N, C-alpha and C positions, 0 to 999 in steps of 0.2 A: 504494500500500500504506500501511497505517497504521503509524505509528512508535510503539512502546511503550517507548521509552527504550532505553538501551544493554543492559538485561538482559532485556527482554521479560517474558512471563508467568512464566518459570522464576525469574527474579530476584525478582519480587514474591512468589512462593511461598516461596523460600528466606529472604527477609527476614522473612516472617510466621513461618516455622518457627524461625528464630533468635531471634525475640522470644518465641515460645511456650515454648521449652525451659526458659529460666530461670524463667518464671512457674510452669510445672508442677512444676519441681524445688523451688521455694520452697513451694508448697502441700503437696507430699509431705513435705518436711522438717518443716513446722509441724504437720501431722497426726501424723506419727510421734512428734514430741516431746510433743505433747499426750497421746497415747495411752500413752506409756511412763512418764509421770510423773503419775499420778492425784493430784490435789490438790482439796481442797474450797475453797470461797470463802474460808475463814478461813486457808488455807495449811497446814492439817494433813493428814497422810496418812490414808487410811482406817484403817490400823492404829492410829494415835494416837487416832482417834475411838473405835475399838473398845475400846481400853484404858481410856479415860475412862468409857465406858458400863459396862464391867465394874467399874471402881473405885467408881462411885456406886451400883451395884446394879441397874442397868436390865436387865442380862442375867445369866444363870447361867453357871457355869464351863463346863458342857457346851455352851451356846450360844456362849460365847466361843471355845472350842476349835474348834467346827465352822465358825464364821465365819472365824476366823483361817486355818484350812486352806483354805477357799474363796478367801480373798484371796491366799494364797501360790501357788495353782495357776495 
C-alpha cells in the first residue's frame, strides 16, 4: 500500500482548507472596506467633490440636490 503520510488525503484537504479560510476572509474584508468608504484618488469624498462643483458653478442647485440625494441613498 502507498503511504500518504500520517494524515492521508483528508489531512492534505484540511491543510488547504485552513490556508484558504484566512485568505478568503482577508479578500472579503478588503472588498467590504473599499466599498463602504468611497474615496477619489485625491482622498475627497464624492460629497466634497459635489460641493466644490456647486460652489464654482458647474452645476445648478437642482442638480446639486438631486445628486446629493442619489449619493445618500
